[in-house]
C-alpha positions in Angstrom: -19.6 57.9 -30.5 -23.3 58.2 -30.3 -24.8 59.2 -27.1 -26.1 56.3 -24.8 -23.4 53.8 -26.4 -21.2 54.1 -23.6 -23.7 53.5 -20.6 -25.4 50.4 -22.6 -21.6 48.7 -23.0 -21.1 49.5 -19.2 -24.3 48.0 -18.4 -23.4 45.0 -20.5 -20.3 44.2 -18.7 -21.4 44.9 -15.5 -24.3 42.2 -16.7 -21.7 39.8 -17.7 -19.7 40.3 -14.7 -22.6 39.4 -12.7 -23.3 36.2 -14.8 -19.8 35.1 -14.1 -20.2 35.6 -10.4 -23.4 33.9 -10.4 -21.9 30.8 -12.3 -18.6 30.9 -10.1 -20.8 31.0 -7.1 -23.1 27.9 -8.4 -20.1 26.1 -9.4 -18.9 26.7 -6.0 -21.8 25.6 -4.3 -22.0 22.5 -6.3 -18.5 21.4 -5.6 -19.0 22.1 -1.7 -22.2 20.1 -1.9 -20.1 17.1 -3.8 -16.6 17.7 -1.8 -17.9 18.4 1.4 -18.9 15.5 3.3 -15.6 13.9 2.4 -13.2 17.2 2.7 -14.8 18.1 6.0 -14.3 14.6 7.7 -11.0 13.5 5.9 -7.7 13.7 8.2 -4.3 14.0 6.9 -1.5 12.3 8.6 1.9 13.7 8.0 5.0 11.4 7.5 6.6 10.3 11.1 9.6 8.6 10.5 9.8 7.9 14.4 6.7 6.0 14.1 7.6 3.9 11.3 6.2 5.7 8.3 7.8 8.1 5.8 4.9 9.1 3.8 1.4 10.9 4.5 -1.9 9.0 4.9 -5.5 10.1 4.8 -8.2 8.7 7.1 -11.9 9.1 6.8 -14.3 7.9 9.4 -17.8 7.3 7.9 -21.1 8.7 9.7 -22.0 4.8 10.4 -18.5 4.1 11.9 -19.1 7.1 14.2 -22.4 5.6 15.1 -21.0 2.4 15.9 -18.7 4.0 18.4 -21.5 5.6 20.0 -23.1 2.4 20.5 -20.1 0.9 22.1 -18.8 -1.3 19.3 -15.4 -1.4 17.4 -15.3 0.1 13.7 -13.8 -1.7 10.9 -10.9 -0.3 8.8 -10.9 -0.4 5.0 -7.3 0.1 3.6 -7.2 1.2 0.1 -3.7 1.3 -1.3 -2.6 4.2 -3.3 -2.1 3.8 -7.0 -1.3 7.0 -8.7 0.0 5.3 -12.1 2.9 7.4 -12.4 6.7 7.8 -11.5 7.3 10.8 -9.8 9.7 11.6 -7.0 7.8 14.8 -5.8 5.4 13.4 -2.9 2.7 15.9 -3.7 1.8 14.1 -6.8 1.2 11.1 -4.8 -0.6 13.0 -2.1 -3.0 14.4 -4.3 -3.8 11.1 -6.0 -4.3 9.4 -2.7 -6.6 12.4 -1.3 -8.7 11.8 -4.7 -8.6 8.0 -4.4 -10.1 8.6 -0.9 -12.9 10.7 -2.2 -13.5 8.4 -4.8 -13.9 5.6 -2.0 -15.5 7.4 0.7 -19.2 6.4 -0.8 -17.8 3.0 -0.2 -17.0 3.5 3.3 -20.1 5.3 3.9 -21.9 2.2 2.1 -19.8 -0.2 4.4 -19.9 1.9 7.5 -16.2 1.6 8.1 -13.2 4.0 8.5 -11.1 4.2 5.2 -7.4 4.5 5.2 -5.4 5.7 2.0 -1.5 5.8 2.0 0.3 8.1 0.0 3.5 6.1 -0.7 5.6 7.7 -3.3 6.1 5.7 -6.7 9.7 7.0 -7.4 11.2 8.1 -10.9 14.8 7.9 -9.9 14.6 4.2 -8.5 11.9 3.4 -10.9 12.2 -0.2 -10.4 11.1 -0.3 -6.9 7.3 -0.7 -7.7 6.1 0.6 -4.3 2.3 0.4 -5.3 2.5 -3.0 -6.2 4.5 -4.0 -3.2 7.1 -5.8 -5.3 10.2 -7.4 -4.4 12.1 -4.6 -4.3 10.2 -2.8 -1.8 11.4 -5.7 0.7 15.2 -5.4 -0.6 15.7 -1.7 -1.0 18.1 0.4 1.2 16.0 3.4 0.9 14.3 4.0 4.3 11.2 6.0 2.8 10.7 2.9 0.2 11.3 0.0 2.5 9.1 -2.5 3.8 5.9 -0.5 3.0 3.9 -3.2 4.4 5.6 -2.6 7.8 4.9 1.4 7.0 1.3 0.6 6.5 1.1 -1.4 9.4 2.6 1.9 11.4 0.0 3.9 9.8 -2.7 1.8 10.5 -1.7 1.6 14.3 -1.2 5.6 14.3 -4.7 6.1 13.1 -6.3 3.6 15.3 -4.9 5.4 18.3 -5.8 8.8 17.1 -9.4 7.4 16.5 -9.4 6.0 19.8 -8.6 9.1 21.6 -11.5 10.7 19.7 -13.9 7.9 20.6 -13.7 6.1 17.5 -12.4 2.3 18.5 -11.2 0.3 15.6 -10.4 -3.2 15.6 -7.0 -4.5 15.0 -7.8 -6.7 11.8 -8.8 -4.7 8.6 -10.5 -5.2 5.1 -8.0 -4.5 2.2 -8.7 -3.8 -1.3 -7.0 -2.7 -4.7 -7.2 -3.2 -8.4 -4.2 -3.5 -10.8 -1.1 -2.5 -9.0 -3.0 -1.8 -5.7 -4.6 -5.1 -6.1 -0.9 -6.7 -6.3 -0.5 -4.5 -3.1 -3.4 -6.1 -1.2 -2.7 -9.3 -2.4 0.8 -9.4 -1.2 0.0 -7.5 2.0 -2.4 -10.4 3.0 0.4 -13.2 2.3 2.7 -11.1 4.4 0.5 -9.9 7.4 -2.8 -12.3 7.5 -3.0 -11.8 11.0 -3.7 -8.1 10.3 -6.3 -8.9 7.5 -10.2 -9.5 8.0 -10.9 -9.9 4.2 -9.0 -9.0 1.3 -10.3 -8.4 -2.4 -7.8 -8.0 -5.3 -9.2 -6.9 -8.6 -6.7 -7.7 -11.7 -3.7 -8.2 -9.6 -1.1 -7.8 -12.3 -1.3 -11.1 -14.1 -0.5 -13.2 -11.1 -1.5 -13.2 -7.4 1.1 -14.5 -5.0 0.5 -18.2 -4.6 0.6 -19.7 -1.0 2.8 -22.3 -1.8 6.6 -22.6 -1.8 7.1 -24.5 -5.0 5.6 -25.9 -8.1 6.7 -28.8 -10.4 9.8 -29.1 -8.3 10.7 -25.4 -8.7 10.9 -22.9 -6.0 8.6 -19.9 -6.3 10.4 -17.1 -4.9 8.5 -13.7 -3.7 6.0 -12.7 -5.4 5.3 -15.7 -7.4 5.2 -17.6 -4.2 6.5 -17.7 -0.7 9.7 -20.0 -1.2 12.0 -17.1 0.3 9.6 -15.2 2.4 11.2 -15.8 5.6 14.4 -15.0 3.9 13.3 -11.7 3.1 11.1 -10.6 5.7 12.6 -12.3 8.7 9.8 -14.5 9.7 8.0 -17.6 8.2 4.8 -17.6 6.0 1.7 -17.7 8.7 0.1 -20.5 7.2 -2.8 -20.8 9.7 -3.7 -17.3 9.6 -3.4 -16.8 6.1 -5.9 -19.9 5.7 -8.4 -18.0 7.9 -8.7 -15.0 5.6 -11.5 -14.9 3.2 -10.1 -13.7 -0.3 -11.9 -12.4 -3.4 -9.6 -12.5 -6.6 -11.7 -11.0 -9.6 -10.7 -10.1 -13.2 -12.5 -9.3 -16.3 -12.3 -11.8 -19.3 -10.9 -9.6 -21.5 -8.3 -8.1 -19.3 -4.6 -8.0 -21.0 -3.2 -6.0 -18.4 0.1 -8.1 -17.4 2.7 -6.6 -14.9 4.9 -9.9 -15.6 5.9 -8.2 -19.2 7.4 -5.1 -17.3 10.7 -5.1 -15.6 9.7 -2.7 -13.0 7.6 -5.1 -11.2 9.3 -8.6 -12.3 12.8 -9.2 -12.8 13.5 -11.3 -16.0 14.2 -14.7 -14.7 11.0 -14.8 -12.4 8.9 -13.7 -15.0 10.2 -16.0 -17.6 9.6 -18.8 -15.0 6.0 -17.8 -14.6 5.3 -17.9 -18.3 6.9 -21.0 -18.7 4.8 -22.8 -15.9 1.8 -21.3 -16.0 1.2 -19.3 -19.2 1.9 -16.1 -21.3 -1.3 -14.1 -20.5 -3.4 -13.5 -17.2 -6.1 -15.4 -18.2 -4.2 -18.3 -19.1 -2.5 -18.4 -15.6 -6.0 -18.0 -13.8 -6.8 -21.7 -13.4 -3.3 -22.8 -12.0 -3.4 -19.8 -9.5 -6.6 -21.1 -8.2 -5.4 -24.7 -8.0 -2.5 -23.4 -6.2 -4.6 -21.5 -3.5 -6.7 -24.8 -3.0 -3.2 -26.7 -2.6 -2.0 -23.8 0.0 -5.5 -24.2 1.8 -6.8 -20.5 1.3 -10.1 -19.5 1.5 -10.5 -17.7 -1.9 -13.0 -17.3 -4.4 -11.5 -16.9 -8.1 -14.0 -15.0 -10.4 -13.9 -14.3 -13.9 -16.6 -11.5 -15.3 -17.2 -11.9 -18.8 -17.3 -9.0 -21.1 -15.1 -6.7 -19.1 -11.4 -5.7 -19.6 -8.9 -3.7 -17.5 -12.0 -1.5 -15.8 -12.0 -1.1 -12.0 -15.5 0.4 -11.9 -17.1 -2.5 -13.6 -15.9 -5.1 -11.0 -16.2 -2.8 -7.8 -19.8 -3.9 -7.1 -18.4 -7.6 -6.5 -15.9 -6.3 -4.0 -18.7 -4.3 -2.2 -20.9 -7.5 -1.8 -17.9 -9.6 -0.7 -17.4 -7.1 1.9 -21.1 -6.8 3.1 -21.0 -10.5 3.3 -17.6 -10.3 5.4 -19.3 -7.7 7.6 -22.6 -9.6 8.3 -20.6 -12.9 9.1 -18.7 -10.6 11.6 -21.5 -9.7 13.7 -22.8 -6.2 11.7 -26.3 -5.8 10.8 -27.1 -5.3 7.5 -28.3 -2.1 6.4 -32.1 -2.1 6.1 -31.9 0.2 3.3 -30.3 -2.2 1.2 
């Protein structure tokens, strides 16, 4: 070895080490800058079966929601049902997805000035027909306590969050905004039919090929849940709350190129009601859209149906319609418009 070769190599290794350290610090700084505002404010609530819920959930209070609390006003809650897009019996899979869903929506919460709640419901693998993230019929009939009546579990989460926020000086109203897309759009849409008295406004994007119709029958045929409300009382123990439902503004939006159809899959629909939907209303989501709109009108719903040209199954391409809808709701609810908008 020539003299000086080893020192030069050592200096090169040290320089490379310093460069990697600097890169790591820079990456960490960027990550902290991006994740920090959400990571520092989001609160995880663990399962509490005694209070009525068997899954974790996350709550993020936006700075504007806290400012409203300091001014003596009530904040509004926005519920975003989780939709991991995968079956797994490991709750950690769905917890991670719910956390990141909250991160993805916290900017919306900041813009609207609301409190965001995201549940971490499990979408099971063993009992895969229980399509929890879509609030399907099996959720209302299953004997598994952790999967049963997720609509009631969500209400228990909301009430637990409101209690904790009130104790922290952030009172939250008892009616909330709810939004979702695809499976979570089905959840939001169906939850609104089940508990309209708890909903200030609802937005569902591409709700699985068919939004639940607020009528019991069509052409002399009963429409059972989730096609309609024919057997809602038998499933839940209480009748459809028609007056409360009629008072809830709803937005239902879908892209003109969207072919995503839960009716084609047996985890979301049993074969007989799926065949009934296709026979009565058409074989694609777009073919059924006008019939669904007409049934909402028949049922007295305050619903806006929107088709966006040139868009497929793409949540981000449609989110701004939901955002503007919620801005309008909050303005009509007595919230001043942000002067920066």
